[in-house]
C-alpha positions as a Python dict, from the first residue, in 0.01 Angstrom:
ca = {
    (1, 'X'): (0, 0, 0),
    (2, 'X'): (-124, 279, 224),
    (3, 'X'): (-458, 376, 376),
    (4, 'X'): (-620, 714, 320),
    (5, 'X'): (-816, 907, 583),
    (6, 'X'): (-1142, 727, 504),
    (7, 'X'): (-975, 392, 563),
    (8, 'X'): (-968, 295, 196),
    (9, 'X'): (-665, 108, 70),
    (10, 'X'): (-475, 262, -219),
    (11, 'X'): (-177, 148, -419),
    (12, 'X'): (147, 339, -388),
    (13, 'X'): (230, 263, -751),
    (14, 'X'): (51, 414, -1045),
    (15, 'X'): (-191, 198, -1246),
    (16, 'X'): (-40, 75, -1567),
    (17, 'X'): (-119, -145, -1861),
    (18, 'X'): (-5, -502, -1906),
    (19, 'X'): (113, -695, -2206),
    (20, 'X'): (-159, -832, -2432),
    (21, 'X'): (-193, -1210, -2393),
    (22, 'X'): (-248, -1464, -2669),
    (23, 'X'): (-619, -1493, -2583),
    (24, 'X'): (-771, -1143, -2608),
    (25, 'X'): (-1140, -1116, -2528),
    (26, 'X'): (-1366, -949, -2783),
    (27, 'X'): (-1693, -919, -2588),
    (28, 'X'): (-2002, -950, -2805),
    (29, 'X'): (-1832, -1140, -3088),
    (30, 'X'): (-2029, -1380, -3305),
    (31, 'X'): (-1896, -1710, -3171),
    (32, 'X'): (-1697, -1849, -2880),
    (33, 'X'): (-1365, -1867, -3060),
    (34, 'X'): (-1371, -1513, -3196),
    (35, 'X'): (-1482, -1388, -2855),
    (36, 'X'): (-1201, -1578, -2686),
    (37, 'X'): (-1194, -1799, -2376),
    (38, 'X'): (-1226, -1659, -2024),
    (39, 'X'): (-917, -1773, -1835),
    (40, 'X'): (-914, -1695, -1465),
    (41, 'X'): (-717, -1985, -1321),
    (42, 'X'): (-444, -1882, -1078),
    (43, 'X'): (-183, -2098, -1251),
    (44, 'X'): (-264, -1996, -1610),
    (45, 'X'): (38, -1769, -1627),
    (46, 'X'): (48, -1527, -1918),
    (47, 'X'): (-271, -1681, -2060),
    (48, 'X'): (-472, -1537, -1773),
    (49, 'X'): (-712, -1273, -1907),
    (50, 'X'): (-959, -1234, -1618),
    (51, 'X'): (-931, -1080, -1271),
    (52, 'X'): (-1040, -1297, -978),
    (53, 'X'): (-1085, -1674, -978),
    (54, 'X'): (-1330, -1928, -1116),
    (55, 'X'): (-1603, -2051, -883),
    (56, 'X'): (-1708, -1723, -728),
    (57, 'X'): (-1721, -1746, -348),
    (58, 'X'): (-1627, -2115, -367),
    (59, 'X'): (-1280, -2026, -494),
    (60, 'X'): (-1184, -1966, -130),
    (61, 'X'): (-1273, -2325, -37),
    (62, 'X'): (-1052, -2442, -321),
    (63, 'X'): (-772, -2235, -171),
    (64, 'X'): (-832, -2400, 168),
    (65, 'X'): (-822, -2744, 7),
    (66, 'X'): (-486, -2659, -152),
    (67, 'X'): (-355, -2503, 169),
    (68, 'X'): (-446, -2813, 373),
    (69, 'X'): (-283, -3047, 124),
    (70, 'X'): (-610, -3210, 23),
    (71, 'X'): (-579, -3085, -334),
    (72, 'X'): (-293, -3026, -574),
    (73, 'X'): (-268, -2663, -685),
    (74, 'X'): (-213, -2771, -1044),
    (75, 'X'): (-528, -2985, -1065),
    (76, 'X'): (-735, -2921, -1374),
    (77, 'X'): (-1087, -3049, -1439),
    (78, 'X'): (-1138, -3343, -1674),
    (79, 'X'): (-1430, -3220, -1884),
    (80, 'X'): (-1503, -3554, -2051),
    (81, 'X'): (-1881, -3614, -2071),
    (82, 'X'): (-1963, -3292, -1885),
    (83, 'X'): (-2130, -3134, -2190),
    (84, 'X'): (-2481, -2985, -2141),
    (85, 'X'): (-2791, -3204, -2152),
    (86, 'X'): (-2945, -2930, -2365),
    (87, 'X'): (-2755, -2685, -2581),
    (88, 'X'): (-2899, -2340, -2526),
    (89, 'X'): (-2833, -2087, -2802),
    (90, 'X'): (-2663, -1921, -2962),
    (91, 'X'): (-2910, -1632, -2969),
    (92, 'X'): (-2880, -1284, -3113),
    (93, 'X'): (-2843, -1141, -2761),
    (94, 'X'): (-2513, -1328, -2720),
    (95, 'X'): (-2364, -1118, -2997),
    (96, 'X'): (-2478, -789, -2845),
    (97, 'X'): (-2219, -653, -2602),
    (98, 'X'): (-2485, -437, -2436),
    (99, 'X'): (-2739, -714, -2367),
    (100, 'X'): (-2522, -948, -2158),
    (101, 'X'): (-2247, -808, -1933),
    (102, 'X'): (-2262, -1015, -1613),
    (103, 'X'): (-2217, -1371, -1743),
    (104, 'X'): (-2032, -1549, -2021),
    (105, 'X'): (-2292, -1656, -2281),
    (106, 'X'): (-2046, -1911, -2419),
    (107, 'X'): (-1960, -2045, -2072),
    (108, 'X'): (-2123, -2387, -2128),
    (109, 'X'): (-1950, -2449, -2463),
    (110, 'X'): (-1590, -2453, -2337),
    (111, 'X'): (-1519, -2826, -2382),
    (112, 'X'): (-1635, -2817, -2745),
    (113, 'X'): (-1536, -2468, -2857),
    (114, 'X'): (-1184, -2480, -2712),
    (115, 'X'): (-1108, -2852, -2735),
    (116, 'X'): (-781, -2786, -2919),
    (117, 'X'): (-658, -2539, -2656),
    (118, 'X'): (-758, -2777, -2376),
    (119, 'X'): (-559, -3058, -2539),
    (120, 'X'): (-262, -2820, -2555),
    (121, 'X'): (-284, -2767, -2180),
    (122, 'X'): (-457, -2427, -2164),
    (123, 'X'): (-655, -2407, -1839),
    (124, 'X'): (-1003, -2302, -1959),
    (125, 'X'): (-1300, -2374, -1734),
    (126, 'X'): (-1677, -2368, -1791),
    (127, 'X'): (-1878, -2103, -1607),
    (128, 'X'): (-2217, -2254, -1698),
    (129, 'X'): (-2334, -2614, -1658),
    (130, 'X'): (-2664, -2762, -1781),
    (131, 'X'): (-2814, -3087, -1653),
    (132, 'X'): (-3145, -3267, -1589),
    (133, 'X'): (-3310, -3338, -1257),
    (134, 'X'): (-3638, -3398, -1076),
    (135, 'X'): (-3792, -3174, -812),
    (136, 'X'): (-3992, -3317, -524),
    (137, 'X'): (-4193, -3058, -329),
    (138, 'X'): (-4483, -3112, -88),
    (139, 'X'): (-4659, -2814, -245),
    (140, 'X'): (-4670, -2997, -580),
    (141, 'X'): (-4842, -3290, -412),
    (142, 'X'): (-5090, -3050, -254),
    (143, 'X'): (-5160, -2894, -593),
    (144, 'X'): (-5226, -3239, -738),
    (145, 'X'): (-5461, -3327, -452),
    (146, 'X'): (-5646, -3000, -502),
    (147, 'X'): (-5685, -3066, -874),
    (148, 'X'): (-5475, -2767, -982),
    (149, 'X'): (-5209, -2991, -1138),
    (150, 'X'): (-5231, -3337, -1292),
    (151, 'X'): (-4995, -3630, -1333),
    (152, 'X'): (-4903, -3654, -1701),
    (153, 'X'): (-4609, -3896, -1681),
    (154, 'X'): (-4370, -3660, -1862),
    (155, 'X'): (-4357, -3333, -1669),
    (156, 'X'): (-4522, -3454, -1348),
    (157, 'X'): (-4445, -3818, -1282),
    (158, 'X'): (-4652, -4080, -1101),
    (159, 'X'): (-4419, -4034, -804),
    (160, 'X'): (-4532, -3669, -797),
    (161, 'X'): (-4192, -3529, -876),
    (162, 'X'): (-4136, -3282, -1158),
    (163, 'X'): (-3890, -3312, -1447),
    (164, 'X'): (-3668, -3009, -1501),
    (165, 'X'): (-3370, -2896, -1701),
    (166, 'X'): (-3150, -2685, -1478),
    (167, 'X'): (-2848, -2466, -1534),
    (168, 'X'): (-2593, -2322, -1292),
    (169, 'X'): (-2439, -1989, -1393),
    (170, 'X'): (-2130, -1835, -1237),
    (171, 'X'): (-2090, -1456, -1264),
    (172, 'X'): (-1850, -1323, -1526),
    (173, 'X'): (-1844, -943, -1538),
    (174, 'X'): (-1750, -745, -1849),
    (175, 'X'): (-1636, -435, -1662),
    (176, 'X'): (-1703, -175, -1936),
    (177, 'X'): (-2061, -303, -1964),
    (178, 'X'): (-2113, -321, -1587),
    (179, 'X'): (-1998, 41, -1554),
    (180, 'X'): (-2234, 153, -1828),
    (181, 'X'): (-2531, -25, -1665),
    (182, 'X'): (-2473, 167, -1343),
    (183, 'X'): (-2395, 499, -1508),
    (184, 'X'): (-2036, 530, -1383),
    (185, 'X'): (-1699, 534, -1552),
    (186, 'X'): (-1508, 209, -1574),
    (187, 'X'): (-1222, 370, -1380),
    (188, 'X'): (-1452, 470, -1094),
    (189, 'X'): (-1610, 123, -1086),
    (190, 'X'): (-1271, -48, -1073),
    (191, 'X'): (-1148, 184, -797),
    (192, 'X'): (-1457, 125, -583),
    (193, 'X'): (-1449, -253, -632),
    (194, 'X'): (-1082, -250, -531),
    (195, 'X'): (-1125, -30, -227),
    (196, 'X'): (-1447, -183, -93),
    (197, 'X'): (-1302, -535, -103),
    (198, 'X'): (-1009, -422, 108),
    (199, 'X'): (-767, -422, -186),
    (200, 'X'): (-834, -790, -255),
    (201, 'X'): (-801, -751, -633),
    (202, 'X'): (-514, -516, -715),
    (203, 'X'): (-545, -599, -1086),
    (204, 'X'): (-864, -395, -1092),
    (205, 'X'): (-652, -80, -1075),
    (206, 'X'): (-316, -200, -1206),
    (207, 'X'): (-438, -391, -1513),
    (208, 'X'): (-689, -175, -1703),
    (209, 'X'): (-616, -392, -2006),
    (210, 'X'): (-795, -686, -1842),
    (211, 'X'): (-1166, -618, -1884),
    (212, 'X'): (-1319, -934, -1731),
    (213, 'X'): (-1375, -982, -1357),
    (214, 'X'): (-1483, -1304, -1181),
    (215, 'X'): (-1644, -1162, -865),
    (216, 'X'): (-1650, -1369, -541),
    (217, 'X'): (-2030, -1374, -522),
    (218, 'X'): (-2306, -1631, -563),
    (219, 'X'): (-2440, -1717, -905),
    (220, 'X'): (-2774, -1814, -1056),
    (221, 'X'): (-2964, -2140, -1091),
    (222, 'X'): (-3223, -2181, -1367),
    (223, 'X'): (-3507, -2434, -1355),
    (224, 'X'): (-3679, -2499, -1688),
    (225, 'X'): (-4014, -2680, -1699),
    (226, 'X'): (-4120, -2842, -2024),
    (227, 'X'): (-3924, -2846, -2348),
    (228, 'X'): (-3619, -2617, -2300),
    (229, 'X'): (-3622, -2543, -2675),
    (230, 'X'): (-3943, -2343, -2618),
    (231, 'X'): (-3784, -2098, -2372),
    (232, 'X'): (-3631, -1876, -2638),
    (233, 'X'): (-3910, -1925, -2892),
    (234, 'X'): (-4139, -1619, -2896),
    (235, 'X'): (-4417, -1824, -3057),
    (236, 'X'): (-4442, -2040, -2742),
    (237, 'X'): (-4603, -1928, -2416),
    (238, 'X'): (-4368, -1868, -2122),
    (239, 'X'): (-4439, -1833, -1751),
    (240, 'X'): (-4147, -1704, -1543),
    (241, 'X'): (-4061, -1618, -1186),
    (242, 'X'): (-3739, -1434, -1098),
    (243, 'X'): (-3671, -1521, -734),
    (244, 'X'): (-3404, -1382, -503),
    (245, 'X'): (-3269, -1624, -244),
    (246, 'X'): (-3420, -1640, 103),
    (247, 'X'): (-3270, -1936, 286),
    (248, 'X'): (-3484, -1903, 597),
    (249, 'X'): (-3809, -1922, 404),
    (250, 'X'): (-3712, -2109, 85),
    (251, 'X'): (-3544, -2397, 271),
    (252, 'X'): (-3660, -2385, 633),
    (253, 'X'): (-4010, -2242, 594),
    (254, 'X'): (-3978, -1929, 809),
    (255, 'X'): (-4312, -1747, 804),
    (256, 'X'): (-4185, -1389, 847),
    (257, 'X'): (-4189, -1342, 469),
    (258, 'X'): (-4364, -1474, 159),
    (259, 'X'): (-4055, -1606, -17),
    (260, 'X'): (-4117, -1982, -14),
    (261, 'X'): (-4492, -1950, -78),
    (262, 'X'): (-4423, -1722, -375),
    (263, 'X'): (-4147, -1953, -502),
    (264, 'X'): (-4361, -2266, -485),
    (265, 'X'): (-4655, -2075, -634),
    (266, 'X'): (-4426, -1975, -920),
    (267, 'X'): (-4317, -2337, -967),
    (268, 'X'): (-4679, -2449, -979),
    (269, 'X'): (-4760, -2185, -1242),
    (270, 'X'): (-4455, -2291, -1445),
    (271, 'X'): (-4556, -2658, -1431),
    (272, 'X'): (-4910, -2570, -1541),
    (273, 'X'): (-4778, -2368, -1836),
    (274, 'X'): (-4555, -2657, -1943),
    (275, 'X'): (-4844, -2903, -1917),
    (276, 'X'): (-5051, -2671, -2136),
    (277, 'X'): (-4786, -2689, -2409),
    (278, 'X'): (-4570, -2389, -2322),
    (279, 'X'): (-4266, -2361, -2094),
    (280, 'X'): (-4191, -2244, -1742),
    (281, 'X'): (-3881, -2083, -1596),
    (282, 'X'): (-3760, -2014, -1241),
    (283, 'X'): (-3457, -1786, -1215),
    (284, 'X'): (-3304, -1829, -869),
    (285, 'X'): (-3054, -1555, -781),
    (286, 'X'): (-2814, -1582, -487),
    (287, 'X'): (-2902, -1244, -335),
    (288, 'X'): (-2979, -1331, 26),
    (289, 'X'): (-3151, -1060, 229),
    (290, 'X'): (-3192, -819, -65),
    (291, 'X'): (-2822, -882, -136),
    (292, 'X'): (-2735, -748, 209),
    (293, 'X'): (-2662, -1092, 355),
    (294, 'X'): (-2827, -1310, 615),
    (295, 'X'): (-2652, -1152, 915),
    (296, 'X'): (-2785, -810, 818),
    (297, 'X'): (-3129, -958, 755),
    (298, 'X'): (-3148, -1110, 1103),
    (299, 'X'): (-3031, -784, 1261),
    (300, 'X'): (-3312, -606, 1078),
    (301, 'X'): (-3562, -863, 1203),
    (302, 'X'): (-3460, -782, 1560),
    (303, 'X'): (-3474, -406, 1503),
    (304, 'X'): (-3819, -429, 1344),
    (305, 'X'): (-3973, -638, 1620),
    (306, 'X'): (-3817, -446, 1910),
    (307, 'X'): (-3921, -97, 1807),
    (308, 'X'): (-4199, 75, 2007),
    (309, 'X'): (-4531, -59, 1886),
    (310, 'X'): (-4375, -370, 1736),
    (311, 'X'): (-4324, -457, 1371),
    (312, 'X'): (-4491, -202, 1144),
    (313, 'X'): (-4535, -155, 771),
    (314, 'X'): (-4461, 218, 809),
    (315, 'X'): (-4103, 149, 923),
    (316, 'X'): (-4037, -175, 731),
    (317, 'X'): (-3786, -32, 484),
    (318, 'X'): (-3658, 238, 718),
    (319, 'X'): (-3530, -18, 971),
    (320, 'X'): (-3340, -195, 692),
    (321, 'X'): (-3171, 127, 585),
    (322, 'X'): (-3081, 214, 945),
    (323, 'X'): (-2895, -116, 984),
    (324, 'X'): (-2755, -168, 632),
    (325, 'X'): (-2722, 186, 500),
    (326, 'X'): (-2940, 104, 200),
    (327, 'X'): (-3290, -36, 169),
    (328, 'X'): (-3216, -284, -109),
    (329, 'X'): (-2885, -381, -272),
    (330, 'X'): (-3018, -621, -535),
    (331, 'X'): (-3007, -350, -803),
    (332, 'X'): (-3186, -540, -1078),
    (333, 'X'): (-2986, -377, -1360),
    (334, 'X'): (-2795, -703, -1414),
    (335, 'X'): (-3088, -941, -1362),
    (336, 'X'): (-3215, -949, -1725),
    (337, 'X'): (-2883, -1080, -1856),
    (338, 'X'): (-2960, -1444, -1785),
    (339, 'X'): (-3297, -1416, -1960),
    (340, 'X'): (-3119, -1272, -2263),
    (341, 'X'): (-2883, -1570, -2244),
    (342, 'X'): (-3191, -1792, -2282),
    (343, 'X'): (-3300, -1592, -2586),
    (344, 'X'): (-3615, -1463, -2416),
    (345, 'X'): (-3791, -1167, -2579),
    (346, 'X'): (-4135, -1208, -2418),
    (347, 'X'): (-4275, -1339, -2088),
    (348, 'X'): (-4648, -1414, -2111),
    (349, 'X'): (-4704, -1456, -1738),
    (350, 'X'): (-4459, -1292, -1495),
    (351, 'X'): (-4506, -1431, -1144),
    (352, 'X'): (-4388, -1131, -943),
    (353, 'X'): (-4519, -822, -765),
    (354, 'X'): (-4192, -632, -797),
    (355, 'X'): (-4200, -323, -1017),
    (356, 'X'): (-3823, -312, -984),
    (357, 'X'): (-3789, -650, -1158),
    (358, 'X'): (-4064, -573, -1408),
    (359, 'X'): (-3908, -241, -1507),
    (360, 'X'): (-3559, -391, -1539),
    (361, 'X'): (-3689, -657, -1777),
    (362, 'X'): (-3903, -429, -1991),
    (363, 'X'): (-3628, -167, -1993),
    (364, 'X'): (-3392, -426, -2140),
    (365, 'X'): (-3635, -502, -2423),
    (366, 'X'): (-3822, -803, -2282),
    (367, 'X'): (-4200, -774, -2324),
    (368, 'X'): (-4421, -878, -2032),
    (369, 'X'): (-4787, -975, -2067),
    (370, 'X'): (-4979, -1070, -1753),
    (371, 'X'): (-4839, -1010, -1405),
    (372, 'X'): (-4932, -1274, -1148),
    (373, 'X'): (-4944, -1178, -776),
    (374, 'X'): (-4925, -1423, -488),
    (375, 'X'): (-5271, -1547, -380),
    (376, 'X'): (-5382, -1400, -47),
    (377, 'X'): (-5432, -1744, 107),
    (378, 'X'): (-5061, -1821, 65),
    (379, 'X'): (-4945, -1523, 273),
    (380, 'X'): (-4839, -1629, 628),
    (381, 'X'): (-4988, -1425, 910),
    (382, 'X'): (-4645, -1304, 1026),
    (383, 'X'): (-4571, -1181, 672),
    (384, 'X'): (-4866, -940, 659),
    (385, 'X'): (-4642, -648, 763),
    (386, 'X'): (-4408, -720, 473),
    (387, 'X'): (-4695, -731, 223),
    (388, 'X'): (-4852, -410, 352),
    (389, 'X'): (-4518, -231, 333),
    (390, 'X'): (-4439, -355, -18),
    (391, 'X'): (-4780, -266, -156),
    (392, 'X'): (-4763, 80, -4),
    (393, 'X'): (-4412, 125, -138),
    (394, 'X'): (-4522, 68, -495),
    (395, 'X'): (-4505, -307, -547),
    (396, 'X'): (-4752, -429, -805),
    (397, 'X'): (-5103, -508, -685),
    (398, 'X'): (-5383, -618, -919),
    (399, 'X'): (-5643, -429, -717),
    (400, 'X'): (-5528, -67, -718),
    (401, 'X'): (-5206, 134, -741),
    (402, 'X'): (-5070, 284, -419),
    (403, 'X'): (-5189, 632, -330),
    (404, 'X'): (-4962, 926, -255),
    (405, 'X'): (-5066, 894, 108),
    (406, 'X'): (-4959, 528, 109),
    (407, 'X'): (-4619, 612, -34),
    (408, 'X'): (-4555, 890, 215),
    (409, 'X'): (-4668, 670, 501),
    (410, 'X'): (-4403, 403, 437),
    (411, 'X'): (-4071, 583, 400),
    (412, 'X'): (-4124, 895, 200),
    (413, 'X'): (-3818, 854, -22),
    (414, 'X'): (-3625, 627, -258),
    (415, 'X'): (-3941, 434, -343),
    (416, 'X'): (-3877, 414, -714),
    (417, 'X'): (-3632, 126, -678),
    (418, 'X'): (-3880, -111, -518),
}
């Protein structure tokens, strides 16, 4: 390998095709077997038909465990009794190669759909898991005390915890579909992914025949309130919040943003919908700091608070771009995929102020009824700058749309993506 003048790594050899394996992937096929299994295990040999490794970012910890001798490299999961507590799908969207490109819709059916191959020793691993749990949040107790929620014994228990069905989803990228979503050629996408990861995945440019990529990024967690069978039923009411990770606020209660208040408000709205006979859904995406990362986010905090005049709505997004080079890297083009996996065609109450999320969902064919903003009394004092900046930049507000003067005042450009 050599490095060009811009510092990008390039291969000395020319990209070439590889031999077709015995498990070709036909994305968008009608069932798991005709689609084919996703095989990304390092020791799968010629059966391997995906670039990268299972587990996303956690694949590196697996490598450390093997390197330290704590784990045998040939270890394969025993999938006995790991089947989902609820069997989502299949839905029509699973059979549409354009609707879902960033996850494997059949990823939770591996143990059943490919039981014969697993018995024969083929290393096929689930990329989706579905289980049941209970959530215990102080905000739920507060909502009960205030009379906004009630204890029903099924959804909200006497112990004040909430019953949920939850699913963990690892990313599985169908590269032709990813490229189309972002309006680039598959070749250009592969080259950029290869170069901007320091040449970590040479198969991106040497194996154009392999169309599936398991990126080393965080996945998605889904929390379903009420009967999960109602989620994909358009005759049942659905309340949904799509939430992007914010560790400082979501977990530790930092008051510089509205993330935890909006998350818990969304959970309360979902619980209420489920208690009224519908269903609620929280989609929790691992996109810390607008997908720029927590280090970048903290650097931006410092830059915002140390500028002359202190933290200001007028420079809120500008300071992010100065540090990160982009104002927001979440790029919601892929976000609707997981809702299509759930069979969702309509959201009755969308708990979000983001036009970017709203437009991504409606642009993918999902109808949205009411949009639910965060109540003013849930906004921390230190988060007022964030709210002023977002409203001026075009985030949804139930009161009035932003004026041209508001938009110019904030950053004056690239506002459409917020």
